[in-house]
ZAPA-340275 format. One line per 5 residues: number of its first residue (from 1); their letters; for each residue x, y, z of C-alpha. Coordinates in steps of 0.5 Angstrom, whole numbers, plus 500, padded with zeros to 3 digits. Layout:
BEGIN
NUM = A = X:Y:Z  ...
//
This chain:
BEGIN
1 = XXXXX = 500:500:500  503:507:498  503:512:503  503:520:503  507:525:507
6 = XXXXX = 507:532:506  513:537:506  513:544:509  514:547:503  508:543:500
11 = XXXXX = 503:545:505  505:553:505  504:552:497  497:549:499  495:554:504
16 = XXXXX = 496:559:498  491:556:493  484:558:492  479:554:495  478:551:488
21 = XXXXX = 485:550:487  485:546:493  479:542:491  483:540:485  489:538:489
26 = XXXXX = 485:534:494  482:530:488  489:529:485  493:527:492  487:523:494
31 = XXXXX = 487:519:487  495:519:487  497:513:492  492:508:488  494:510:481
36 = XXXXX = 502:511:482  505:505:478  499:503:475  499:507:468  492:505:466
41 = XXXXX = 489:508:472  493:514:472  492:517:465  488:523:468  493:525:473
46 = XXXXX = 498:525:468  504:522:473  510:522:469  518:521:472  522:527:472
51 = XXXXX = 528:523:474  529:517:478  525:517:484  522:524:482  515:525:479
56 = XXXXX = 510:530:478  502:529:477  497:534:474  492:537:479  489:542:474
61 = XXXXX = 491:545:467  497:550:470  497:546:477  503:541:478  505:537:484
66 = XXXXX = 512:535:485  513:529:489  519:524:491  518:516:492  522:514:499
71 = XXXXX = 520:506:499  513:506:500  512:513:501  511:519:496  513:525:499
76 = XXXXX = 509:531:496  514:536:495  512:542:491  506:545:488  505:550:482
81 = XXXXX = 506:551:475  511:548:470  516:553:472  516:552:479  517:545:478
86 = XXXXX = 523:546:474  526:551:479  525:545:484  528:540:480  534:545:479
91 = XXX = 535:548:486  532:543:491  534:536:488
//
């Protein structure tokens, strides 16, 4: 069973979202554990590997969630547009 954990940066980004964006994020995060690693189930989430152990999924048209895999835990790291994820990859990983 895949578990989720939330990094402080992700929590700050989530708190800054509008209620509509938070709702979209909640849906994506809720579906993530079941869909991760099962390509036919995650088509709507658009889960994609960025690097080994580093992934993104879609929470909306311009809203992406960056996360890392640590064993059976997915650590939600960052949220934002494509630029925010590129900066995260460049600076933090």
